[in-house]
Every structure is written in structure tokens, then in C-alpha cells.
N, C-alpha and C positions, 0 to 999 in steps of 0.2 A: 399730528397731534398727539398727545400722552392722553391716555384713559383716566378719566378720575372718576371713582366709583363714590356715589353719596348714599348716606342711607335716607330710609323713608319712613313717614308715619303710618302705623295704619288703621284707618278711618271705619269704622261701623254707622252705617244712618240706615234707619227704619225708611222705607218706601212709604207711598200711601196704600198700595196693595197688601201691606204687612210683610211682603217679602225683603229681608236684611241684604241691604249691600255692602259690602267689603269693599274699600280701593284704596292704594295706596297714596301718598298722598306728599309732595314735596313744592315750597315754594321757587317759583320759580325765580326769585332772588338767586337762589344757589346755583341756577341752571348758567344765567346771565352773568354772572361776578367768575363761572370757570372758564367759559367760553371766551370773555374779554382778556382772560388770563392767558391765554391762548392754550385752554387744556378740550377736551371732548368729555362731557360730564356723561355716565351712566346712573341713572336714577337704580338703587339696589333695592329688591324686594326683600320683604322678611322670611328668610327659610330657614332650615334646621341648622343648628351649629357645625354639622357634618359638611355641608354646603361650601363652607368659610374660606376651607382650604382653595379649593376651586375658583373659586370666586375672587380671591386676592390675586390667584396667579394669572386671571385675565385683564386684572388692572394694574394702575402705576401709581397710583395714589391713593389715599381713603379719608375722604371728611364724614366725619361724624357729626349729623346735623341736630339740628335743635328739636324739642316736641317735650313730651310728657315728662314728667318730675322720675329720676331714678328711684326705684323702688330701694326704699331702708335696707331691707334684706341684702342687697347688693355691697354694702360699708358697715356690715354688721349692727343694726341698728331696727328699732321697732316704728311701726307707723306710730305717727302724734298724731296726724290729723288724716279721720278717713275721707273728706272732702276733696283730697286730688287724687288724681287718676296715674295709675301706673299701667307700666307692660314689662311683668317680668319675660315673657318671652321675646319681646324687643331687648331689653337688656342684655340680656344670655347671650344673646344673637351676636350685639355689635361688641361683647366682650370677644367672644371668637374671630371674629372680623379685627377687632384691634391687634390680638394675641398674633393671630396670623400676619396682619400688615409689620407687624414688628419684629417678628421673625424670619418672614422675608424682604426684611429691610427696606419698605414701602413708607413714602413719607405720609404723617397722619396727620390732619388738623382735625380736633373738635370744637364745636361750634356751642356756646349755651349749655343745652344736654349731653355734649358730646365734652366738652370741659370736665364736666361732675364726673363722667363715664369713663374718662382717661383716670383722674384720681383716684376713683373706686379700684381702679383693676390695680392700681399699685400698693392696696392698702389704706390709699387715703378714706378721710369722711366726710361730711357734707353738712351745712348745715340745713336743715330741715325746713326752717322758715326765719329767713331773716327780719322779718318785723317783729317775731317771738324774740330772737336773741337784743335785736337791735331797737327799741321801740321808740327810741327817744330819737333814731337817727332821721335827718332831711334829706339825706340823699335817696333822689327815685330810684328805685331799682326796677319798678314797674312803671313805666314813663306815661305822661298823658301827651305830651310832644307828637308831632308827625312821627313815624316809627325811622325815618331817614336821619334824623336829626339827633343830634347828642345833648342828654340829659345831665351828665355828670361826668367832672373829670378823675384821672386816673393817673398816678404815679409811676413811671417805667423805668425800673432795675440796670444801672446803666452797665452793669456785668450781668447780660443776656441776650438770648439770641433774640429777643423781641425787640431789642432796642437795636441791635446788630441791623435788622431788619426794616426799619422802620425811621434808625437814626433820630427819634424824639425824645425828650425825656415825658414827657405829659401831652395827654390826649383829652379829648370830650368824644363820647362816647354814647352810643344810646343803651338801652336795658328794658329788659323783660323777661326778667327770673324772681321768685321770692326762694329758690334754694341756691347755696353759694357751695365752693369750697373751703374747707374749715382745715383739719391736719393736712398737711400736702403727703401725697404718697411716697415711700421709699423709691429712690432712684429721680426724682423729681422735683422740681425747684418752683417755688413762686416769682414770677418775671414783674410784677404789676399791682398794684392796691388801689383800690376806691378811697374817697376821702372821711368815707367813717371805719377804714381801716381791713375792709374784706379784700380778699385776695380775687383779683381781676383776670389774671391767666398763670397759668402753669407750663412749664417745658420738661421735656428732657433733655439730658447733655451727651447720652452714648448712645441718642440713634441717629438717624440721618437727617429726618425732620417730623420732631413729635412736640407741638405745640396747641393748646387750648387756650380757650379767649371765652369769657365770659359773656360778652358782649356781641351784638350781630353786624359784621362788618359785611356778610353779603346783602344787608339792604342799605348798609351806607356808602356803597363798593361804587353806587354811580356816580358819586359825587364827592368823594372823598379819599383823595389820596393814600393819606396811610392804610386803608381797607382794602386799597388797588393793589398797593406793595405786598400786602400780604399772602394776598390769591397768587400773585403772581412770583413771588419766592416759592411757596408752596407748587406751584406745577414746575417751576424750573429746577425743583429740587427731585423732580421725578424724572431728572433726563441722567 
């Protein structure tokens, strides 16, 4: 089985006795999706940037998972809303993992925050808040339906790697984000769009496998063929 490294969230939770408990957190949906696609998942803790090279050497593919917002400084902008949570440390560590994975020609799949981080790494920027940018949009970017169900449609570019994988010109996907890819970074291309015109996925054409999707295929993959195919092709690309 091919070893798939998956980035994790660092949570800090006060315990009743006032001792602060820090723990790494990752949804089991990522684990299940990788296993069902034929991979062996490894949860990656947040270490320092110097550890990135050695960690990437030990894995066959990298998944940049969802989580906290990407800090605006990562894409050369200022904080517009202090109410959102960030982790500059996570941003910088995962940027180092991404850089090493591409340098070592390892496949990379970015999911939600992971897609946004990929775009930032290539010099692109983000929509800091979708509702502020598109106040009249009727597209549900933070859905109220069960998480495994799709909430809005996307159109896929037929001249894209994503289309060659999924073989579908459109999908209905789930959605749990208020940030989004805005200007696409150099060396990347947009491969799908939402009904209200936002970029829903990006990809790199000069790498073994570099795809970022804004939706959460790991949640949908239990019953959704397109989500299953995405994980299967990602794991296959590690061989």
C-alpha cells in the first residue's frame, strides 16, 4: 500500500482543571477515503519547516486537508475580519510540505483550505469572504443539508485533468467555506466553477498530480462515484 500523508489541525482545548490540552485532529472521512482508494493514511503533525523534507521523503503522496482560514498574509493581503481564526504556523509548515512534495515529484491533493493554500503558494490570492463579495448570490457555500449531500452545481472544464479523471461536465458538490480562490496563481489553471462564478477547483499542468478542490470529496466519497474516483486516481498517481 502507498503511504499517503494527510495534514492535520492542531486544536487547543482547556480542560476542567485549567490544564491546556493540545491535540492533532483529522476527520475520519479522510482516513476512510484513502483506505478505500487503496492507500495507507498517515496523519502528519505540525512540525517545523525543517522537518518537511524528511517527512515528504517517507510518504508517497500528500493531502492538504481542510481547516482554519489561510492567513491573508500568505497571499499578500490584510485581515479584513478579526472574527475568523488563523494559524500562520500551520500555513508555513504546509507550504513547506507542498514545496517539498512538488520538488520530489509526489502527487498532491488539496481539499478546501488545501486548495486555497496551493493557490497562495503559486502567487494567487483568495476571496477573503464570499458573502461580502457576492451578497446577492443564492448559491449555498456553507450548506445546511447533511454534509455528505451536494448543495450546488459546478461546471467542469472539459480540457482539464479533473475532467479526464471524473469524465463528467458537471457535478453537484457539498460546500463548507467562506473563502475561495480568486486570482489563480502562475502555473495553475482553474478547472471548474460554481453557479455564481467562483472557482471551485484548480490544477497544475506541469506536475505529476496537483489538484485542489473547494468541496469536500472525503465526506461524499462513501456514496459518490466522482469523489471515489478522485481519491482512486490520486492514490494511483503515487505508484
